[in-house]
N, C-alpha and C positions, 0 to 999 in steps of 0.2 A: 951453261947459261951464265951470262955476265951479271954482276950485281949492280944495283943502283948506288948512288952516292951514299945512301944511308946503310948500305950493306944488305939491304933487302932486295932479292931478285925480282920482286913483284912491283910493277909501277903503281902509282896512286890511282886507284880505280874505285868506282861506285860498285854496289853489289852485283849488278848485271854483268858489268865488265870483268869484275873479279871472278865471277863464276865461270865465265868463258875462259879466262886466263888459266885458272886452276884446272879446268877440264882438259885443256890442251897440254899444258906443261907437265901434267901428271903422267902422260903417256909418251911425250916426245921431247927430245933435247933439241933446242932451237939455236940457230946461229944468231949473232947480234942483228943481222938484217931481218931475219924471220921474227925476232922479238919485236922489232920496230913495226913490222906489218901486223903482228898479233896485237900490239898495243893499240894501233889504229882501229883494228877490228873490234877490240874491246870497247873502245870509245863509241863506235857506231852502235854496238849492242846496247850501250847505256842510253844513247839517244832513242833507240827503238823502245826501250823500257819506259822512258819518260813519256814518249808519245802514246804508248799503250795505256799508261796510267791516266794520262790526260783524257783519252777517249772514254775510259771507264767512268770518269766523273762528268764529262760533258755529253756523252752519247756520240753516236756515229753521224748524226745530222745536226746542222746549224740552220739558223734563220738567215735567209739571203736578204739582199738590200730591198727587195720589194715584198718581203714577208713570206716568201716561199721557203719550203724546207729543201735543203740540199745536202749533199754528202759533205762531211767534215773535211776540211783541207788536210788535216793530219793523216788521213787515210792514204792519200797520194804520197805524202812524205814518208810514211812508214814503208810503203812499197818501194820507194827509191832507196831508203836506207837499208832495207833487206837485200836489195840487189847489190848495193855497195858492199855490204857485209859478205855476201856470197863471192864477190870478186876478190875481196881481200883474202878471204880464207882459201879461195882457189889458188891464189899466189903462193900460199904455203905448201900446196900440193900434198895435203894430208890424205891418207888412204880413205876411201869411201867404204862405209860399212856394207855388209851384204844386203841390207834392206834398202840401200840406195839413199839413206838419209844423210850420210856423212857423219862427221864428228859431233854435230850439234843436235839437240832436241828442241831448237827454237821453232815456235810456230811459224809456218809459212816459209821456212827455209829448207829447200830440198836441193839435192844435187841436180844441176842442170844437165841437159843432154851432152854438152861439151865436156863437163866434168866426168860424167859416166863414161863417155867415149875415151877420154884420156886415161881414166882408171883401167878400163878394159884393155887399152893398148899396152899400158905398163904391165898388166897381168899376163897378157899374151907373150910379150917380150921376155918376161921372167920365165914363163913356162917353156918357151922354145929355146932360149939362150942361157938359161940358168941364172 
């Protein structure tokens, strides 16, 4: 793993991003390209944490323009950010755990069918071709 300008291999991250970074680099040695992808994934994890905290204080509904209750817009954004996080982590091609959750214990983030299929394909190739 390459080091940053300060000599610290960890990019400047908030707690949610740092937790994800530490979880992955504890078990995997990453190339500079993979580190860049992981850094972006960590920043997305930070956005998700901020939006989750925002929803905890404001609730999951807001008052619409005519006074009606409607779903908070942050919920859709969290869904999009989680999808982006899954895509970024998928680009790292980390192994998926036996329970299908992958490397993360983030709520709402599960291995997609494509990721499970890719992992199964890699496992089969290893089994048959060594």
